[in-house]
Every structure is written in C-alpha cells, then in structure tokens.
N, C-alpha and C positions, 0 to 999 in steps of 0.2 A: 503493499500499500504506499509505503513511503516513498519508493523509487518511482511509482506512478506521479505522485504528487509532486516530486522533484522534477521529473520529465515535464510535467505540464508547466511548472514554473520556468524551465529552461526554455520552452516554447514561448511563454509570453516574454521572457528576456530578449530572444531574438527578434521577436517582433517588435518590441522597444527600440532594440538597435537597429533594426530596419527602417523604421520610423526617423529615427535621428539621421540616418545617412540617405534618405530617400531623394533630397534634393542635391543636384550636380555641384553647386557652387559650395554649399555646406559640408558635403562629402569631400570635396577637395581639400577644404580648410582642415577638416578634422584628421583627415589622412596624413597631412604634412605635419600638424602640430603635435599628433599623437604618436607619430611614426607607426601606426598601426598600417600594414601593406594591405593593398587591395586583395590579395590572395588569402590572406589571414581573413580579412573581412568575410571575404565569401565563405570561407570554411565555416566561420561561426553562423552565417545565415542558413547555410546548408545543413547545420548540425552535425557536420565532420568533425568539428572540434569544439572545445569548450572554453569560453573565454578566461582568462587568468583576472584575479581580482586587482592585481597592480594595473594591468591593462585598462580594467573598467574605472578604476579609480582616476587615471589620467583622462579617460573618456568624461567622467563627471565633471571634471576641473575644467574641461574644454568646451563642452557643450553648452548651447543656449539655455538660458535659465528656466524657460518654460519647458524644456525637455528634460532638464535636471532630475526633477521630482519622479518623474515617470519612470525613469533610468533607476534611481534610488530604490524607488519601490520593489522594482523588478529584481533588483540584487538581492534585496532582503528576503524576497521569497526563497530564491535559490540558496543563498547562506545565511539562515537566519542568526541575528546577533552579530553580523559582520558590521564593522564600524567603518563606514566611510567618512573620511574626513571632508569637512566643508572646503570648497576652494577659496583661497586667498587671493587679494588682488595680484600679488606676485605670480601665483601659480597659473592664474588666467591670462595673464599677460607675456610669460616667458615662454620660451621655445622649449620643447622636451629634449633633455639629454638621454642618449641612450643608456640601456641599463649599465653597459660597461663603456664609459664614455672616453676612454683612452686606450691606448694600444698596451696590452698586458706588459708588465714589467719583465716578466721571463722571455718576453718575444725578443726584446732588445738584447739580452743576453744570447739568444739563440743567433741572432744576426751577427754579433760580434765574434763568436765562436767559428762561424761559417767563415766570415772575413778574415780570420786568423789561420784556418786550416786549408783553404782554397788557394790554389795556384792563380796568379795574376791573369792568367790566360782565360780562367774559367770563373772568374769574379763576377763578372756581368750577369751571366746566366744563372749562375747559382744563387747569387743573393736577389737577383728578380725573381726567381722562382718561389722563393722562400717569403719574399713580402708581399707578392702579389697573390698567393694562395692564402696567406695568412689575412690579407684585406679583404678578400672575397667572403672568407667565412665571417667576418667582424662586420661587413657592410651590407652583407645579402644573406643572413642566417635564414630567411624564409624562401630562398631560391625564388625570388620572383623575376629574375633576369637582369645581370649585371655583367658589363663588360669592362674589364680594365685593359689600359693599353699604355706601354712607355713610349712617347713621341720624343725623339734625339734632333738635336740640330745638327745637318750635316756639316762637318767641318770644312771651313772656306778654303779656297785656293790662296795664297800666299799674298798678305796684304789686302785681302777683301774682306767684306761682310757675310755674316751669314744669310744666306738668300733662301734655303730651302730646309724643311724638317721631314723625318721620315719616321713612320711608325716601325718599330724595332721588333718588340715582343708583345705579346697580349695573350690573356685567359679570362674565362667567364663562367658563369653558371648558366644552365641551358635557358635559351636553344643554342648559347656559343658552346664551344669546346672547353672542357675542363682541365687539357693540359696546356702548358705553356707552348706558344707556336711564334715562330718569326714572322714577320711582315714586312713589306716593302713599299707599301704606299707612300706618295709623298704629299706633304700639306704646304701650304704657304700663307700668305697675308690674308686669303679669303675665309679661312678656317677658324673656329674658335680656338683651337690649340695655338694657332698662329698669334692671335689677338691676346691671349694669355701670355705667351712668351714675350712679346713686344712690350706689353705692359707691366710684366712681371707680378701679376696679380692674378688670384683664382677667378674665373669667369664661370657663369652657370647659364644654361638655358633650362628653364623649368618647364616648358611646354613646346618640345620642337616641331609637334604638328602644325603649329602656326605657321612656320616658314619653311619645313622640310617635308619630304614625303615619310620620313622615319618618325614613329611616334616614340614617346617618353621624353626623357631629360638627358641632359649632359653636363659635367662638370670637367674644367681643365684645370689642373693645380701645377704652378710652376716648381721644377726641381731646382733647388738653390744651393749653393754653398758659397759662404764668404761674401755675399753679395754679387755674386755671379751665376750665370744660368747655364744649363746644359738641356733642358728640354721640359716636358711636363708629364704628368701623370693624368690620362683621361679616363674617366668614369662614364659609362653609358647606361642608362637604366632604361626598361621598357615602361617604367612607371612614370607618369606626369608628375613634376612637382615632389620630386623623390629626394631631391638633396637639401635637407633641412641644415640649420647652423652647426648642429651636432656632427652631421655627416662631413660638412665641409671642414671642420675641425679635424677630424679623422683623417680625410683625404690628406690635409696638409702634413699631418704626422708621418703618414706612409710615403709621401714625396720626399720627406727629409730622410727617410731610411733608405730609399732608392738612390739618393745623391752617393751613398756609401759606395754603390755598385759601379759608379762611374768615374772613371780617371779625372783627376783633378784638370789636366790639360784640356778637357773637353767641355769647361766651363767657360763661359764668354762673359764679357762687360755688356751692359746695356748698349752703350754706344756702338758695339760690334753687330748688333742686331738690325738688318736690313732686309726684311723677307720681301719677296716678290709674289704675285699671283700665279697659282697653278691650276691646271684643268682638275675637274671632278675625277674621282677615283676610276669610274666607268671609263673615262677617256685616256687613262694611262696605261690600259692593258697591252697594247702593243709595244710600247717601250720597256714596261716591266717585266715581259716575257721572254726578254733578251737577257735577263740579268746574269744567270748561270754562265750562258754562252760568253757574255762580255767579261765577266770575271775571270774565267778559265784562259781567256786570249790575253787580259792584260798579265796574268801570270806567266804565261809562256813567252809572249813576245816582248815584255818591258822589265821581265826578271823580278817582279814583285812578290812578296809573299802574300798569303791570304787575306790579312788585314789592311796592307796596302792597295792590293787591288780591289777589295771591296770599296775604300774610300775612293779610289780613283773612278771607279764605275758608278758610285751614287753621285760624285760632282757631275759627271758626263751626263747622265740621265736627267739629274735636276735641271741642268743647263737646256737641255733639249726640251723637257716640259715646259720651262718657262718660256722659251721661245714660242712654242706651240701655242700657249696662252696669250702671248702677246700677240700672235699673229691672227689667232681667232678673234681677238679682241678687236683688232683693227679692221678685220672683214666685217664684223657685228656692226660695228660703228658706221 
C-alpha cells in the first residue's frame, strides 16, 4: 500500500515538474540556472529516473514564486518530513555551481606524474588524452553530447604573424567518438576560436541555431602561459545554453592544464596574432586529403623529420586555403 501511495506521489511530482518546465523561455532559463540537463529532465518526466532532493532544492530556489508552493507540496508527498529550505535573495539571483565546481586535486597530481614520466615526444598526446577525458567526465556526466577540441596556432614562417589555426586533437561523448583522434581542419578569423585567440578571452555562443545549421552551444577558451597564447580549448554541446558560469570556470581550469602539454616555444604574444579568413570545413577537403602525401614528399625531398615536415605542410596548406578564401571573396564581391 505504501508503495502504491508513493508511486502516486511521484506521478504528481512529475506532473508538477512538467508544468514548471512547460513554457520554452522558462524551461531554457531553469535548465541553465539549475544545470539540469535536458536528457535528465526527460528521464524524470518519463519516470525513468527519480529526481534527487538536492536537484529539487535548486529547482525550488530558481522557479517562479507561483510554482514554488506547488512543487514543495509535491516534494513533501514523496519525502514526508523533508526540509526544503526557503530560497534566499542570494540563491535566487546567483548561478548554480556544479556539485564539484573545481578540478579534483588528485587529478592535478596525475597530470604532473604523467609530465614527469612521459618522453617529450609523447608529452602532447599523453597529457591531452588525460586532460580531455577527465574534462569530458566532469563537464558532461549525463552524456548529453559534448565535444572537446584542442585548436592550436600554426607556427608562422620567419618574422611573420600567426595567420592560421588548426584543430589538432578531439574527443567527445556520443554521438562523437570517445577516443582521442587527430584532426587537420583549419580555422581563421571567421571562427569563434579565432576570435577567442585574437582577443585572449573566452567566447561563447549559447544558441548556435540562430546563425548556424548546427544546433546547441559552443565555447572557446584560450590556452595561455605567462601572458602568451598557443591556441584554445573548444567545447561544443548539443544542448543550447549549456555553458553556465560554473562550466566556463572549469573550462578555463582545463585549458590551463592543457598548457602543460604544449612546448613553451609554441606560445605567442598578442601582437603576433594576425589571423586571416579561411573557407569553411567542407570546402577544405580537396586540400586536406593531400596531407599525408605532402608530408611524405617533404620528408623525402627536403630531408625533414616528421615534426618538421608536418609544420612545413601545415604552413603550405594554410597559405593555399587563405588564397582560396581571398579569391572566393573577390569573386563574390
């Protein structure tokens, strides 16, 4: 009998939550301020999982006053005697902090151990893999769909400025691959990462659907060391308005850890950044498909090692893509 009574109370709680989240603008606000993911909300409403009291307390604090009494009454039916604290002015206006709002202290130790024990030739890959996988678990525990990409400056030719960026490695939660993979897509001044690197500031688009065919949100966080920049950590979520102030703070912490993976010589002063416009990814394929062939040719004909050949080809390909974008722009005009 008790089980039946509680089941009925849970049904009423789901209905109360559904009412609170019924209107789109209010739903978007509450999802952002409570950091309840859309997939978690759906599981609650479908009865696939039971809300935690801690999450419901946050919802009580953030929802509108007229909905608060209804929600508190439903909570009392499911958990008789539970004490829901009344929202304070501070709790009603502040942003939610994640349950674990900082990088775990023990993880910093793991990174430093990896740094001490890994040869220089493997440092970038090893540390990136460690940091990005930890960041995914921390930033997307509900597997709502998050992609993390390291974007790096392409080192310039002698006495020139940084003109191009390239995606070097990435890893994600479904629908993206869960294993670290290399990338060769080029980016420039037209991109959000390009703007973040040029400004030395974290930049966010909370609703990409307004300007892009992709849905969701994106944040680009500079990778800095001693006032110099090497690139940025890009986080792309399938959820709109995903990046709360707490998540942005965490992204900065993980970007700082990624700086350890990058050689100090690959960090640049602000005055060295002079990005140009590049074509979109789908128009780069013809050039990118020749990467391996060009690299092997450079190693063979120019007597370069793998790292030198890679840099040579990146500079060459970046210049070709920039010329293509310039020509296309001239034709369009």
